[in-house]
Structure formats: C-alpha cells, structure tokens
N, C-alpha and C positions, 0 to 999 in steps of 0.2 A: 592341446595346451590346457592345463588345469586352471581352476578358479584362482582369481587374484586374492590378495589378502583382504581387500575391502569386501569382495563378494563373499568370502568365507565368514567374515564377521557379521555381515548383514543378514545372511540367510541361515545362520546356525540355529536360531530359535524355531524356524519353520521345520528344519530337519529334526529337531528334538520332538516337536509335536507329532510328526509322522512316526518317529521311532517309538514314542510312548504309546500310540494307538496300537502299534504292531506287537511290541514285546512287553508292554505293561510295566510292572515295577522294575524290570531290568533296564528301563530307560535311564535310570540313575547313572548307570555306567556310561551311557552316551552323553549325558549332561556333563559328567566329570571330564570326559574326553574333549568336549567342546570348550570347556573352561581352560583346560591345559593347552589346547591349541591356540586359544586367544592370547594366553600368556606368552606362548612361544613366539608369536608373531609381533610381540611388543605393542599390543594394543594399549591405548591410553587408559588412565583410571576411569574417566567418565564412560568410556566404551565398555570396560569390564563391568561397571555397576549396571549399566543398561542391559548388558548381556545376562548377568545373573538374575536381575528382576524379571526380565522377559522369559528366561529359561525356566525359572520356577513356575511362572504362570502357565506357559505352554506345556511343560511336563506334567503339572497337576491336572490340567484339562485332559491331556492325552491318557493318563492313568485312569481317570474316572470314566472316560469313554470306553477304555479297554474293559473295565469291570462291567459296565452296562451291557456291552456286546457279549461277554462270556456268560453272563447270568441269564441271557435269553430275553431281556427286556426289549421294548420297542426301540429300533435303531434311531428313531427321530430324536429320542432323548440324547443319544450320543452325538448326533449331528448338531444339536443345540449347543453343546460344549465347544464346538469349533469357533463360535462367535467370539468369546473372550480370548481364546488362543490366537485367533487372527488379529484381533485388535492389539494384543500385546506385541505380536510380531511386526505389525505395521508401525507402532510407536517406536520400536527399536530401530527399524529401518530409517525412520525420519531422524532419529537422534544421531545415528552414525553417518547419515548423509551430510549433516552440518559440520562434521569434523573431517577436514581434508588432510590427506597425507602430506608429509614433508616433501619439498621439491628435491628431486635427485640432482646432485652436483657432480657433473662428469667433466672430463677433459674434452678438448676440441678434437674428437675422434671421428664420430660418424654423423653424417647428415641426418640419419634416422633418429639418433639420440637427441640432437638439437630439435628436431621436429616434435618429439614427445614433450620436451621442455616448453616449447612454444605453446603446445596444446594445454599443458598444465597452467602456464601463466595466463592464457586467455580464459581458461575455465575459472580460475580464481577471480579474475577481473569481472567476468560476467556474473558470478555468483554473489559477489559482495558490493560491486560498484555500479555497473551499468545494467545488469539483468540481461536476459531473463534468468531468475533464480530458480533453483531446484527445491527450495525450502519454502513452504507456505508461511506467510506472515513475516518473512524476513524484510527488514527495512533497508532498501538500497541507499548507497551514498548519494548517487545522482543517476536516476534512470535515464538511459539513452546515451550516457557519456562513454561511448565505445573507444577502444584503444586501436587506432589505425596505424598503418605503416610500422608494424611491430618488427624489430630487428634484435637479434640475440648476439651477445658477445661473450664467448666462453673461452676460458683459458685454464691453465693449471692452477693458478692462484686467484682467479677472479671469475665472477659470473654476473652479468648485467644485461639489461634489456632497455631499449628506448623506443618510443613511439610518439604519436600525437593524439591527445585526448580530443575527440571530435564530437560536436553536437550539430543538430540542424541549424540553419540560419535563423537568427533572431534570439538564440539562447546563449547563455554565458556559462563557461566552465566554472563549477564551484567545488570541484574536487581539490582537496588540500594534500600537501605532502604528508601530514600526519595521518590522514585517512589511508593513503597508499602504504605507509610504513606499518600501520596496524594490520592491514590485510595480509601483507607478506611477512609480518613478524620480524622486522628489521628496524634499526634506529632511524629516526627522522633524518639524520645527517646523511644517510645513504640514498636519499631521494632528492633529485635535482629537477626543478621545474622552471620553465622559461618565464621571463618577466612579462606579465599580462599587458604592460604598456607597449610592448614591441610586437605583439601578435594580435590576430583577430580574436574577438571575444569568444567565438565558438571553436577555436583550435589552439591548443596549448601543448608544446612539446614537453616530454618528461623523460628522465633517465633514472632508472632504479638499479642500484648496485646490490644484488642479492648477496654477493660475497665480494668483498674488496680486498685487493692485494695489499699487503703491509707496506706503509710508506715510510718505514724506518730507514734512516741513512745507513749505508754500508760503512761501518766503522772498522778501522784496521785493528790489528791485534793490540797495538799500544793504546787503543781507545781514542785516538785523535784522527780526524779526517785529514787526508793528505792529497789525494787526487782531486782534480777539478770536479769530477762527478760527486765525490764524497763531500767536498766543501759546499757544492751547490745544494745537495740534499740536506745538509746539516744547517745551513745558514740562509740560503736564498729561497728554497722551496717550502720552508716552514710557514705556518699561518702568519707570523709576524715579519716574514722576510719581504724582500722587494718584489718577488715574483712567486707568490704562494701557489702550491699545487703543480709546479712545473718540474720537468725532468730535463737533464742536460745530456746531449749526445755529442761527443767530440768528433770533429771532422779533420782537425789538424792539431798536433801537440808537439811543440818544440821546447818544452820546459814549463814550469809552473807559472811563469809570467809571460808566456808567449803561446797562446792557443786560440783556436776557433771552435765554435760549436753551435748547435741548434737547441734552443730551449723550447719545449713543447708542453702544452697543457691539454690534457685529453678532452676533446670535444667542447672546449670552452675558449673564448677569445682571451688573449693575454691582456690586451688593453694598453693603457699608458703606463710607462715604467719610470719611476723616479730614479734618475741616474745616480744621484748622491746616495740614496738608500742602497742601491746595488753595489756601489763602490765600498760603502761601509760594510756590507755583508761579506764582501770578498777581501776586505782589508787592503784596498787599493786606492789610488787617487782617481778622481773622475776622468781625468784626461787619459788614463790608461785603458778605459773601457769604451768600446764603440758598439752601438746597437744598430742592426739593419733589419727592418721589417721585411717579411717575405709575403708571397702571394696568399698564404694561409693566415688568417687572424689568430689561429691557435699556435703559431710558431714565430719565433724571433731569433734572428742571427745574433750571436754574441762573439765579440773579439776582445781578448785581453792582450795588452802589449807592454812589454818591458820598456820599450821606447816607441812613442807614437809614430805610426807609419807616415804621417804627414809632417813630422817635426822639421825635416830638412827641406821641405817644399819642392816645388818645380819651378825652375828659373824661366822667366819670360823669354829671355834670349834663346833658350834651347828649343822652343816650340813655335818659333815665328811662323813657320809654314802652316801651322794648324789654326792660326788666328783668323784667316779668311773663311767665309762661308763655304760649306761643302754643298753637294747637290741637293741635300735636304734642307738647307737653310740654317744649319747648326754651326756654331763657332765654339772653340775651346775656351772655357773660363777657368779651369783649374784641374784638380786631380781628386778622384774619389779615394775613399779609405782603402779600397782593394787595388789601388794603383792604376785603375782605368781612367781614361780621359773624361773629365766632367764637361759636358756639352750643354749649351742652351740655344734655343732657336731665335733667330732674328727675322726670319722670313719663312713662309710655307709655300712650296711649289704649288701653283695652280690656285692660290688663294690671295696672298698679299703679305703684309708685315705681321709681326708678332710683338706682344707686350712683354715686359719684364718688371717684376716687383722686387725691390731690393730693400732690405731692412738691416740696419746695423748702427750701433751707437758709436761713441767717440773711441778712436783707436781700435776699431774692429776690422779695418781694412776696406770700408765701404768706398772711400774715395779711390783706392787702388782698383777696385772692381769697375767703377765708372770709367777710369782711364783705360782699362782693358777694353771695355765695350766701345769707347770712342775709337780706339785703335782698330778694333775688328771691323767696325763700321767703315772706317776710312779705307782699310785694305780691301773691303768687300764693295767699295764704291757706293756706299750708302750716305746720303746727305744727312747732316745733323743740325738740329736746332737745339741749342743748349740754354736752359734756364737755371741760373745759379744764384739764388737769393743772397747767399753768403759770399760776398765778392772775393775773388782771388783764391778759391779753394780747389779748383780743378786745373791741374797742370797741363792737361791736354786740350784746353779750350781752343787752342789755335787750330785744331782739326775740325772745328764746327763751321758751318756756313754762316750761322748767325749765333751770336752769344749775348745773352742777357745777363750781365754780370752785376749783381746788386739787386735789391728787393724790387725797386721800380722797374728796372730793366728786365728782370725775370718775368714780371707780370706782362711786360710788353712782348716777350717771347711766347708766352701762353696765347696772347691775342693773335700773334702772327701764325702760330701753329693752327689755331682754330680757323683763321681766315684762309689758310692754305687748304684745309679740309673742305671748307665751303667752295673754294675755287675749283678743286678737283671734282667735287660732287656736281657742280654745274657743267664741267667739261666731260666727265665720265658718267653719262647717264646709264650706260651699261658697262660696268667695270670689267675689264679683261686683264689677264695676267699672262706674260709680264707686261708692265707698264712701259710706255715710251718715255715717261718721266722717271727720274730716279726714285728708288725707295727712300723714305725719310724716317729718321729716328729722332723722336722728340724726347730729350733727356731732361728730367726735372730733378735736380739735387736739392736736398733739404726741403722737400715738398711741404712739410708741416709749416714752414715759415709763410707759405702762401695759403694753405688750406685750413689751418686751424682757426678756431672761432676768434682768437685774439688777433689774427692778421687783419690789416685794413683792407685787404683784397679778398677776404674769406668768401663772400657770396659769389663774386665774379669768378674767382679761381675754381671754386667747387663746381659751378655750373659748366665751365669750359672743360675741365678734366673729365667730368661725367660724360659729356658729349663726345669727347675725343676717345675715351676708352670704349664707348659703345659703337661708334660709327667709323673710326678712322682706319681700321685694319684693311677693309676692302678698297680703300683709297691709297693703299701703299704707305700708310703712316703708322708706325709703331710708337708706343709710349713706354719709356723707361722711367719709372718713378721710384725715388729713393727717399726713405724716411728713417728716423732714428729708432722708432719702436713700431711694433705691429698693432698698437692701440688704435681704436677707432677715432680718437681725438686727433691723431696726426693726419687723418684723411678727412677732416672736417665733419666727422660723425656720419660719413656717407658709406652705406653698405654697397652702393652701386660700384664705386671706384675699385675697391679691393676685389669684389667678385668678378668684375670684368677683366681686371688685370690677370687674375688666376685662370680664368677661362681662356683668355687670349694668349697665354704664354707661360713662362716659367717664373720661379720665385727663388730668391737667394736670401737666406736667413743667417745673419752673423750675430756676434755677441751684442747683447743689450745691457742696459743698466739694471740693477737689481730691482725686482718688482715690476719691470716694464716689458719683459720678454716672454710672458707666458702665452702659448698658443692653445689655450683651453677656454671653455665657456664661450663668451661673446667673441673672443678673438681666435676661436678654433679655425684651423685651415685643413680642409680635406687632404689627406695624405701626409700631414705633419701633426697629427693629433698628439697632444700631451707633451710636446717639446717645450722646454723652458729655456729660452735663449740666454737668460741671465745666468744660467748654470754653466755656460761655456767658460772655462777658466781663462784668465788673462795671461798666464805664463805656463811653461812646460815644467814637468817634474825636475827638481834640482836647480831651478832658476834662482831660488833664494840663496843657495850656497854659492852660485856663480856671482851674484851681486856682492856677497860678503867678501869675496877675494878682490880687494881693492887695489887699483893701480893709481898711484899718486903722482904720475908723471905729467899730469895736466889734462885738460879737456881735449878729446880727439875731435877736432872740428871737421875733419874730412872723412871720418869713419862712417860707413853706412850700416844701418841695422840689418842683421842677417835673419833668415827665417827661424833660427833657433832662439832669437832674442825675445820672441813673443808669439802669441797665437793669432796675430792679425791675419784675416782672410780665412780663418777656420770657422766652419758653420755647416749649414745644411742646404742642399740644392734640391729643389722640387721641380721636376719637368712634367709636362702634360701626361696624364694617365699613369703616373708612377707614385711611389712613396718617397718621402724626403730621406736623402742619404747623406751621411757626413762627407764633407769634401773640404778642400782648401784651395782658394784662388791662387793664381800664379804669383810668384814672388817677383816684384819689380826690381830686378837686379840692374836694369837700365831704364831710363825714362821712356815710357811708351811712345812719346812723340818722336824720339830719335829713330824709331823703327818705321817711320812713315814713308821712307824711301823717297823723300823730297817731292812727293806727289802733292799737288795743290788740294785744298779742301774741296769736296764734291759740292757743286753749286746746285741751288734750287732752280727749277725750270723758270724760264722767263714767262711770268703770268701776272695778272692784275694784282694778286695778293703780294707777290714779291716786289713788284715795282713800287707799290705804295706801302712798303713795310714800315717805314719810319712813322708815317701818319697813323697806320693801324696800331702800331705798338703803343701809341699815346692816346688811343681812343677806347674808352670803356665800352664793353659789349653788352652790358646789362643796365637796367634802370637803377634808380637810387635804392630800391628795395631788394635788388638782386633777383627779382622774380622772372623778368622777361629777357631772354637771351636773343640777340639779333639772329635771325634764321637764314639770311641770305648775304652773299658777298656784296651785292649791289647796295643793300641797305647799310651795310657796314661801311662801305666806301663813301656813301652819301653823308653818313654821320661823321666820318673822319674829316671830310672836306669842310663841313659846316662847323665842326668843332675847332678846326685849325684857324678858320677865319674869325671865329668869335673869341679867340684867346685874347685876353687883355694884354696890352703892351706895358711892360714894367719898365719904369725909368728910375734912375737913381739921381736925386737932386744933390747939388753941391758935392760932386765927386772929388775926392782928394787929388792933390797934384800928383801927376805921374801915373794915375790909375786910368785905364782905358775908359772912355765915355760909355754911355748907355748904348745898347745894341738896338739900332733902329730896325723896323720891320722890313725896310728896303734892302737891308744887308742880306745877301744870299746865305744859304746854309753853309756853303763852302768857306765864307768869310769868317765863320766862327772858329774854325780849326786853327788858322794862323794866330788869331787873338789868344786862344787858349795856350798855344805853344809859347808865344811871346811872354804871356803872363807868368807861366811856370818857369821860363828861363830867367826872367828878370827877378822874380821873387827868390828863386833858388831854395825854396822850402816846400815841403809836401803840403798839399791842401786837399780838402774834401771837395766833392763836386758842388756842394751847396756854397762853399766859400768862393770857388771859382765863379759860379753863377752870380753871386752878389757883387763881386768885383767887376764883372763884365756887364752888370745891369740887365740880366735876363733871368729866365727861370731855369731851375735845375733840370727840368724835363727836356729842355733843349740842349743842355750841356752834356748830360750823361751819354746819349747816343754818340755824340762827337768824340767824347773821351774813349768810348769803346772802339770806335773806328781807328783812332790814333794809336790805341794800344795794339791793334792787329798789325799796324804798320811798324810796331816797335819804336814809335816816336815818344811814347810816354809809358810809365810803369805804374802799377797799382799794388800797394802793400797795405792790406787791412783797411781798404777804403781811402787811403791817402795817395793822391796822385802827384807825380813829379816828372819832369822832363827826363827822357832817356839819355 
C-alpha cells in the first residue's frame, strides 16, 4: 500500500533534501516533480505555499552540501547545512498537520467505511475541542470535553452523528453549537444540542448534520401539492407550520378527506400541537382532525375524516351488557376514535375502589357521563352516595343510597362519606379485598360549588375531599369528582385533590368554556399535555346549514336530540398509565334509570356512621378556622350528639290563621313529614325549603333531609329548588 496524500505532502521536502545532496543541481527536476504532484492531489493554497518555501530551503541546502562534498572540503561543513534544511522540513510538517482533509461522504455500504468516518470525526473532535491535540500551541475549545457514545447515521442523501459531550463530575459543558460548526465547517443550524436545563451539567447530548437531506416538498408537475404527504411537507412541516420538521407516513388512504398516518420528527419530541393551527394548515375544520399520541414522543398519529368517526355515537341501549364491571373492574363509558370500547376502572382486583376525575362545561355531556357512572355502579352492585349542590340536575339520583340534593345537603353527603371512611378504618384495621361490605362510590357533581374559595363550606369541603382522595381507596370507597373546568380554583386551589384523583383512577375531559380548558402550565396533566378543552367544537361540520333549513310547523316538544345534533360527550379519556385519547361517551337514547332492571339501590352496610347519618350530615367536621378535622368516628358522633342537643329551638310568634304552629322539640322526626305534605297540599303552590321551614316554625336544616326522603318516595317533586306535592 503506497503513501497517502497527506504523507506525500508532508514528507516531500525531506525527499527533496536527500535528492539534492545526491544529484546536486539536477534536484531542480525533483522539486518540479514534487510541486506538480502536490497540485495533482488538490493540495490547498496554504499547503502549496508552505511546500514551495520549504522546498526552496531544503533544495538550496542540499545543493550547497553537494558542492562541498565534491570539492573535497571537510564533510562537517556539509553536515552543518542539514540543520536549516531539517528546520524547514519540520516547519512544513507542522503547517500541514494543522490542515485536515475533508470528510469522505459515502453511502451506507460497508461497516469499514463507517468505521473510518468515525475515526475522522473523533480525530477532529480531539484535535480542536477536547484534546490531546497534535499541534503545539493550539488553544482547545474545552479540554477534557470528550465525545462519548458516538453513533453515525449515513445515507444516500445525509450524513450525521450524535453523541454525548462528557466531562468529569463537578465540571460544566461549555462547548457551543457555533464551536462545533466551525470545527466541522458546517452551518450552525446543522448542530442540535440538548437543553442544559434537562441534563446533568457534565453531560450534554449533541447531534451534528454533516450533510442534510433536502427538506423541499415534493411538488407535482402542475406545481401544486396534492397528496397528503405533499400537503404536509408544504404547509405543516415548514418552520411556520403546526408541526415543523415532521414527515408524514400514510397508513390508510381512502381519499383526500379520509386517511390516517404517522407524523415523525427525527430524534426530537413533537410536543404539544395546536389543533386549530393544524386544521388551518390542511384547510380543514378542527372537528375533522384527530391526534393520537404514540409510545414514542417523536411520533404522533394523525387522522383526517370527511365525517367524524364519532358523529353518530354509540347508543346506550345497544351496550347494556357492557355497563357492568368486568373481571378487571372496568366499565364501558363510551367509544374511542378508532371504534374500540372506551373503558374506565371503578375498582381494582386485590386493592379496592378507584377514583374518577370529570371535567366539562355547560352542554358538554358531563351530566350524561355521571348518569352512566351511576347506572354502571348500580348494575355492578356498588353503593352510591351522591352530592349534588345544584339541586335536581342528576336524573339518576334515585339509584343512590343517599342523595344530598342542594348545597347544604351536598355538604351533608360529604360529611357522611368521611364518617363512613372513619367507620371502616376503625373496623378494617388490616384491610382485605374483597370486602364483606359493598364497594361505595362517592359522586360529587359541580364540586366547585363546595370547594371554591367563594363557597361557605370551602375549608371543610376541601379538608374532607383531600382526606377522602388520599385514604378511601383501600377502604373500598372511590371518589367521582366533577367540575366545570380543570382550573385549580375549582378544586379550592388544592394540588392534592387533583393529583390523588389522577393517581387513583382515570380522567374524562369534555368541552370547556373559552379560556378555561387549557391543560398546560399549572393545569398540565401528565398524559394530556397541551390539550385545550375549549377548542373542542360545539357542533359538527354542516350544522350551520342544518339549522338554516327551518321547519315552521311549531316546536317539537317530544323530539329528543340525536348524537348528530351536537358534540356533547366528545372529549378525551385518560386511563392509568396511558395517553389521553379522543372518545365520545354513550348517547343516552333511553334514560339510564330505566335500565336498572327494577333492582333496588345498593344499601350501605349497617354501621354507626350509617345509623347516625342524619345527625352527621348536619355536624361540621372542622373548627371555625377550618384547620382541625375530626380524626375519629367516636369524636364525630360525640360532637353530633352535643350539637343536636344544643340547637336552639325556633318558634314563630303570632302564627297566621291556618298556618301550622311551631314545631316543638317533643315532636318526633317522623312527625315533620306529614306536616310538610299537608302544607304543600293545602297551599297548592311550589315553595322553597326555607319557606316551608318558616311556615312550620323550624329550621331549614331539619326540613331539607325530610324533603329528600319524601322525594325518594315520590311524594314530592323538586324543580329548580321549588318543592310541590306529587
């Protein structure tokens, strides 16, 4: 194997010196041959200048030495001329050592070829950045900053490498992208370095594109992109697009408005995607696009639909058999975008109950989801305690063992659920599953009415819900909490409640009001990063035209809304250990309570908390500051008994004629119900609980529980807080 180009250039002056000593003046021919050879191998201009200067010096010294030897003079004089000739040769060697050859760019053919490229990349890095350098006096960019875990990516149209800049512990990487670009003579834009905030100070990943493939979109002969890949490259993957730097690979194509694919960004996470920007790039409506995160952060599933796959919904009556819990504790809540069943857990085998976090604004389908949950719990023989601060909003309230309907009553339901947890903790010192007592689902609708700072029960409700979400699962009590927004204010600014709900079960995210549905920043949820619930549209494509076609025959009082009339129930479902996926809850084509198969509501076990439920519901569990929460059932029952005996008796003086007199404390609780019924039947007008209490001469706190019990018997009705006889 002959000498390399670098070896030829570096050692040519030394060869000239030897030739000059041997042949004398004829060495000029050798010098001319060396210069021609250097030109033939494409040596750079600095190398040629160094070669000419050094060649003249060494050739002159060699010719003088030849003349001294031929004239018979002392050979030591000729040997002295070797000193300047050697110095010139050494200077030329150093000059050419600092000028490195260009990297060879080859295709992905041979492992040996890649190995030589890796050696060149490593040599450049050591020579200019980390050391040891082969050039004396060279100032390194950062000594010791070695390139570890080097990997090469070679293709027909690209060449890149990546690795980790590594330093000893206690040091910080100071190598910049501009430094690397200068070493490898490439634009700074072709060097990608990791964010130092996300890595250790002494280890920073880097990717260097020595040759980048062209990112120009494939334009058709007419000059207009037509295929999904071309449209994606031209409008979405560009720097100002919704997903810059990505490429689209189709997995299904049934037309320009009906296809699926995978968007990929090479070795970089795609991150949050603005669905409105993506729809604008593709000239579509937001409802026509669905995104599905994959296991790889650098990939995102994309689906474009001419007609949304969930527009026609899944009827509740068609999946009745799937509403009960399966062996894993899951029940069906709806349908995913890929037509698979959307399941949520209500229990976990070998552990206990599960939580569920539900977010949805007005007309988002939140109440329908709660009614489905109540029906699934009923069919799975799970007892339900329902707290509904906004009275009369849950149609399936009759499936609950206890219903707190109204703000005060809902607070009483919270107290009862907390007391039941304390009761079970006292009885289940070593909890075992399955329980002999039934699983319990504690459902809180419109939880913000109890938890927000503006609520009169804020401190107590927040303390109780925090304890329930932390401690209740192993006691067989799950919490289903529904609010209108994912904002911290709706949960009383408690980070504990939401984190415990998400850890202990699934989450359902439906449409929210504008500006209140962003799951980013302080409201970010792992697995649902970047989703903005306010961007879920309220109607399907073409709905405006449907409304414009007017029917003037009169109001259809018996017509029910179909799944095509709105996007209610459309949102995202997040289950433990997965990403949020678009789904739609079941369409309530029949009232859920009608599918209860005439089974009675599952009762709570006979225990101290249940037997004293009425007294507990009216007994605050915290002090006036809301700091100290009662920690045992015995203390709570003691406070309930003392509180009941200390209640002042209210009497009404000068009662109007025909109005029942004041309620004496000797009257039993059961005597209140007949008086309520008589009053409502005699007055024949709807009244609030406060009006009924005033006419009966007692407190509203005593009247409201009796009204709830009468409502369960269908003896009274409640419409928007107004009570009347049935």
